[in-house]
ZATORSE-748605 format. One line per 10 residues: number of its first residue (from 1); their letters; for each residue y, x, z of N, C-alpha, C, CB. Coordinates in pm, 1 decimal. Glycine has a CB too. Layout:
BEGIN
NUM) A) Y:X:Z:Y:X:Z:Y:X:Z:Y:X:Z; ...
END
This chain:
BEGIN
1) MCSWFTLNNK) 9703.1:12608.1:9298.2:9712.0:12488.1:9352.1:9790.9:12530.3:9420.4:9613.3:12418.3:9403.2; 9881.4:12469.3:9567.4:9938.2:12501.9:9655.0:9842.0:12555.0:9807.2:10024.3:12392.3:9658.4; 9901.0:12622.2:9867.9:9829.7:12613.4:9971.9:9854.4:12513.0:10100.7:9830.0:12731.0:10004.2; 9957.1:12443.0:10084.5:9986.8:12329.1:10180.6:9884.0:12235.3:10136.8:10140.8:12265.2:10174.3; 9884.9:12230.6:9969.6:9797.7:12146.1:9899.3:9648.1:12133.2:10022.1:9763.3:12228.7:9725.8; 9603.4:12239.7:9987.3:9465.6:12325.9:9961.8:9465.0:12284.4:10172.8:9487.5:12567.0:9866.8; 9572.1:12305.2:10279.8:9542.2:12286.8:10402.6:9560.6:12127.7:10411.4:9628.1:12377.1:10497.3; 9571.7:12059.8:10389.2:9610.8:11866.7:10422.0:9519.1:11865.5:10365.5:9746.3:11753.1:10367.7; 9442.7:11868.5:10233.8:9348.1:11822.6:10163.5:9186.8:11819.8:10233.6:9361.6:11902.7:10043.9; 9208.4:11942.6:10331.2:9078.1:11946.9:10383.1:9029.8:11908.3:10526.2:9045.5:12064.2:10365.7
11) KLEEELKVKI) 9210.9:11890.9:10557.4:9219.5:11825.8:10691.0:9199.3:11688.4:10673.2:9349.0:11848.3:10761.9; 9241.3:11625.2:10562.8:9220.9:11449.0:10504.6:9026.8:11506.3:10478.2:9360.8:11380.6:10279.8; 8957.5:11586.3:10434.7:8825.0:11574.5:10384.4:8739.1:11583.5:10590.9:8784.5:11747.6:10231.4; 8846.2:11620.8:10638.9:8803.1:11667.3:10781.7:8780.2:11515.1:10872.2:8942.2:11779.9:10858.4; 8867.0:11462.0:10840.2:8912.1:11364.7:10907.2:8821.6:11213.6:10828.0:9090.6:11376.6:10897.0; 8815.5:11228.5:10721.1:8752.0:11083.4:10689.6:8566.5:11172.6:10687.9:8834.0:10986.2:10482.7; 8595.3:11296.8:10680.2:8398.4:11292.8:10694.7:8352.2:11338.7:10592.6:8310.1:11144.6:10704.5; 8406.3:11323.6:10446.2:8431.7:11357.2:10304.4:8416.0:11424.9:10208.2:8491.8:11366.9:10289.0; 8369.0:11466.0:10090.8:8461.4:11572.8:10079.0:8549.0:11513.3:9898.3:8350.0:11756.9:10083.5; 8658.1:11506.8:9931.3:8747.2:11447.3:9770.0:8713.6:11522.2:9734.4:8898.8:11423.0:9724.9
21) FDRTKKPIEL) 8746.1:11659.7:9707.0:8708.4:11686.7:9577.5:8583.0:11811.3:9527.0:8840.8:11718.1:9523.6; 8561.4:11810.0:9414.0:8446.5:11884.0:9335.4:8487.8:11992.3:9325.7:8404.3:11842.0:9205.7; 8498.4:12110.1:9485.3:8530.5:12287.3:9408.8:8432.3:12345.0:9385.5:8603.5:12404.7:9490.2; 8331.0:12280.2:9331.4:8219.5:12395.3:9224.6:8274.8:12359.4:9080.6:8007.4:12352.1:9228.1; 8351.8:12275.0:9051.1:8406.6:12269.3:8938.9:8557.8:12364.8:8889.2:8420.1:12131.2:8937.6; 8549.1:12463.8:8805.7:8706.0:12439.2:8723.7:8740.0:12384.6:8590.7:8769.6:12560.1:8703.9; 8876.4:12299.9:8639.3:8958.6:12362.5:8655.6:8840.2:12245.6:8779.0:9125.4:12390.9:8585.3; 8900.2:12236.6:8976.6:8828.3:12133.4:9070.4:8841.5:11975.4:9013.5:8900.8:12143.6:9228.6; 8817.8:11892.5:9006.3:8775.8:11734.3:9037.4:8768.1:11656.9:9098.0:8714.3:11699.7:9034.1; 8844.4:11550.4:9137.8:8772.8:11439.1:9240.7:8598.1:11443.1:9217.4:8839.3:11259.3:9196.6
31) SEMGNKIIVQ) 8592.1:11425.0:9314.0:8434.2:11358.6:9339.4:8406.8:11263.2:9305.7:8386.4:11337.3:9449.3; 8264.1:11216.0:9371.4:8271.8:11060.9:9365.2:8337.7:10925.5:9415.2:8190.3:11041.4:9388.1; 8313.7:11009.2:9610.4:8406.0:10993.6:9669.7:8536.1:10953.6:9680.0:8401.0:11045.8:9688.2; 8586.1:11123.9:9590.5:8785.7:11130.6:9603.6:8797.9:11001.8:9506.0:8898.5:11318.6:9513.4; 8741.1:10973.7:9396.5:8749.3:10868.6:9287.3:8788.3:10741.1:9361.9:8605.9:10849.5:9202.7; 8702.1:10704.9:9442.2:8631.5:10597.5:9491.8:8768.5:10554.7:9638.3:8438.0:10659.6:9544.3; 8834.8:10666.0:9658.2:8915.7:10653.7:9785.6:9075.0:10631.6:9717.5:8896.8:10809.1:9895.8; 9040.8:10728.2:9591.2:9204.8:10695.4:9525.1:9228.9:10546.3:9481.7:9235.9:10789.6:9373.2; 9074.1:10472.2:9426.9:9106.6:10349.3:9376.2:9170.2:10257.4:9493.4:8979.5:10288.2:9312.2; 9133.2:10273.2:9619.2:9123.8:10217.5:9740.8:9289.3:10236.0:9783.3:9002.0:10295.4:9839.7
41) AKKIVNEFKK) 9390.4:10384.4:9736.7:9484.4:10383.3:9793.3:9552.8:10306.9:9691.3:9526.7:10502.5:9839.2; 9508.9:10332.1:9564.7:9618.5:10241.2:9479.4:9667.6:10078.5:9561.4:9530.1:10200.9:9308.6; 9545.1:10049.9:9576.2:9566.1:9921.3:9611.3:9604.6:9903.3:9744.4:9461.1:9849.5:9585.9; 9621.4:10017.6:9807.4:9696.7:9970.4:9963.2:9828.8:9996.4:9941.5:9650.5:10059.1:10111.2; 9871.6:10096.7:9846.2:10037.4:10099.4:9800.7:10027.7:9952.5:9705.1:10096.4:10275.3:9684.7; 9961.9:9917.9:9673.8:10081.1:9771.3:9614.2:10025.9:9700.1:9709.4:10072.6:9679.5:9432.3; 9980.7:9626.1:9764.7:9983.2:9546.8:9899.6:10088.8:9596.3:9938.1:9870.9:9557.6:10004.8; 10130.7:9700.6:9981.9:10249.9:9714.6:10058.2:10390.6:9712.4:9992.3:10237.1:9832.1:10124.0; 10370.9:9766.9:9854.4:10514.3:9698.1:9795.0:10518.4:9576.4:9765.2:10563.4:9748.2:9677.4; 10401.9:9475.6:9760.9:10420.2:9359.2:9756.0:10492.8:9314.0:9909.6:10285.9:9299.0:9714.6
51) MDDVLNNKKE) 10396.9:9360.6:10068.5:10471.1:9310.5:10167.0:10619.9:9389.9:10168.9:10386.8:9323.6:10299.7; 10667.2:9466.9:10087.9:10796.8:9535.3:10125.5:10886.7:9420.3:10033.0:10810.2:9725.9:10074.1; 10826.0:9447.0:9911.5:10893.4:9266.1:9845.8:10935.6:9150.6:9917.6:10789.2:9181.4:9768.8; 10824.1:9093.1:9990.6:10819.1:8939.0:10090.1:10914.2:8970.5:10166.4:10678.0:8891.9:10189.9; 10916.8:9139.8:10197.7:11053.2:9073.4:10310.5:11159.8:9134.1:10318.4:11030.1:9066.8:10459.8; 11185.8:9176.2:10191.5:11313.8:9211.1:10084.8:11377.5:9125.8:10062.4:11294.4:9254.3:9959.8; 11285.6:8995.8:10018.1:11327.1:8890.4:9986.8:11352.4:8719.0:10067.9:11255.8:8898.9:9899.1; 11282.9:8772.0:10174.8:11252.3:8712.1:10300.9:11467.4:8730.3:10351.7:11087.5:8835.2:10416.9; 11507.8:8905.1:10351.6:11659.0:8919.2:10374.2:11744.3:8857.3:10311.5:11701.8:9027.1:10359.4; 11778.4:8811.3:10161.3:11755.7:8773.5:10076.7:11847.2:8606.1:10109.7:11603.6:8801.7:10053.0
61) VLKGQYIFKN) 11717.4:8548.1:10112.4:11692.1:8413.1:10160.5:11820.3:8433.1:10292.4:11499.1:8381.0:10214.2; 11775.7:8476.0:10384.5:11852.8:8471.2:10508.2:12005.6:8527.5:10502.8:11773.5:8550.7:10611.0; 12068.3:8616.2:10347.3:12163.2:8595.3:10353.9:12266.7:8480.9:10293.0:12173.1:8683.0:10339.9; 12387.4:8537.3:10274.2:12499.7:8395.6:10263.5:12549.7:8303.7:10371.0:12441.9:8291.4:10180.3; 12616.3:8200.6:10370.4:12690.9:8137.4:10454.8:12641.0:7998.0:10420.3:12841.7:8167.3:10442.3; 12619.2:8001.1:10554.1:12560.4:7838.3:10562.4:12556.7:7741.2:10705.8:12397.7:7847.1:10519.3; 12633.0:7660.3:10641.1:12727.5:7503.7:10698.9:12631.6:7446.2:10764.3:12792.8:7377.6:10577.1; 12688.6:7421.5:10899.4:12550.1:7291.9:10953.4:12656.3:7206.0:11036.8:12377.9:7365.4:11088.4; 12637.4:7059.8:10990.5:12714.2:6975.8:11016.8:12622.6:6877.9:11121.5:12771.0:6920.2:10886.4; 12689.0:6775.7:11237.8:12650.3:6738.8:11256.6:12592.9:6598.4:11265.0:12673.1:6789.4:11282.1
71) FKS) 12526.7:6538.5:11276.9:12455.6:6446.9:11161.0:12347.9:6390.9:11305.2:12358.8:6557.6:10982.9; 12482.0:6191.1:11311.2:12449.2:6099.8:11408.8:12312.6:6043.2:11345.3:12570.3:5988.8:11436.8; 12270.6:6046.9:11460.6:12134.2:5929.8:11441.2:12078.5:5797.0:11492.6:12036.7:5982.2:11469.8
END
C-alpha cells in the first residue's frame, strides 16, 4: 500500500472519528463501519451522476433555435 493512500486514509479516519480499515488482518480489510461508508459513498456518487445527467439534459433542452412570434390577443 502506498504511503499517499495510508496518509489520506488516516486523515479521513481522524476526520470521521471511525476506523475504516481493520489493520489487524493481513491483508488489510474494510472494517464494519468501512463497509457502511462504502455503501453510502456509492449512493452519493450515483446521486451526483443523476444530478449531472439532469443538468446536462437541461443544457440540451436549452440548445437550438427558438422562434418567438408576436401573437395578438
